[in-house]
N, C-alpha and C positions, 0 to 999 in steps of 0.2 A: 505494500500500499503506499501509496505517495502519500510525501507530507503536504497539508495545506501552503497553497502560494504564500498565506500571509504568517507561514511561520518558517516558512525558508527562506520569506525575505526577512525578519526579523532576523533570525541568527544568523546571514549571510552581513546583515548594515552592524552587524555587531562585531564577527572576524573583522570586516574592514578596518574597524576602528581600532580592535584590538593590534591592527598591524599596521598601525599609523595613522592610515588614509579616512580621508575624512568622507563620509558615506551619504547622502540622506534620500528619503522615498520622494521622488519628485511626482507618482500617479500613483492614485491606489485601484487596484485592478478587480476583477472577482476573486471572490474570499477564498473560494475551494478550490478551483483548480486556474484563474487568469493565467495567461501566456507573462514571463516576466521576462526583462530587456533589462540590459545594465550597460548603460554608458560609461565610459573612465574618461574622464580630462584631465589633459594633460597640463593644464593652465600654460598654455603656450598657445592655446588657436588651435591646437589640433584636437583630436580625443577618436576612438574607437567606441562600437559598440556590436553586443551580443546577442545574438535572439535564441531562442531555443530550436535545440536540432530536431531536425522532423523524424518521427516515429522511428521512419527504415533505421536511422543511424544511430540507434538504443541496442545495446548491448544484450543480446537476450537473458545472458547468466546474473547483470543489473538494469532491468526494465526502473526499478522505483527510481533509478539515479536522474538527477534534472542532468545535462548536458544541454552544451550552446556551441552554437558555431556563430562564426565573425559575420553582422549583419552587414557589412561592404567589403568589396574588393581590396579596396584603397585601404592600407593601415598603417601608421593613423590617419583620418582621412580630416578635413576642417569640419570645425564645428556646425560649418550651416549644413554641412552636406548628412553629416547625424542629425542633427534636427529635423531636417525635411524626410529625415529616413523613419525616424519615430513618430513624425505627424502620418504619413503613408500608413503605418503600424495600427496609430488609433483609425483613421480613418476606417478600414479595413476593421477591426476590432475593436471597439471602445473598453471592452473591460484587461484589457493590457496591465502591466504593472512595470513602473521605471524607476529603477534606483542608480542613481549616478553619484558615482566617485571620482572624489579628483584626486591625484595620486601624480606627480611630477613621475615619474619613471614608467608608469603607464601600469601597473600593477593592475590585474584585474579578481585576485583571488578565487577564480574558478577551479573547483577540480575536475571537469571532464569537460573539454573543448575540440568539439569537433575539426580537421580540418584547418 
């Protein structure tokens, strides 16, 4: 069974803070199973965005883990490109969560990033 999105987000924000990075919830989505997007701002005008991996990418041995893929091919991208990407995702699904991490080194603290 997968953790509720709200619990996963709270734990993720706490992990970022423990590692010394600022993290904040920018958009609250569906409590139980809203898709989670992570924006990592490098504080220099560039950023990276991570989106939920497609279901076909999940390891069959651990189907309850959350896996992420890079949302944009260019990494890092400009803040404007990342914000435009997130705006498109909100139009597609208004129940998404957005967490923003500020870290000059660009650390994302995600355990499963595919590709």
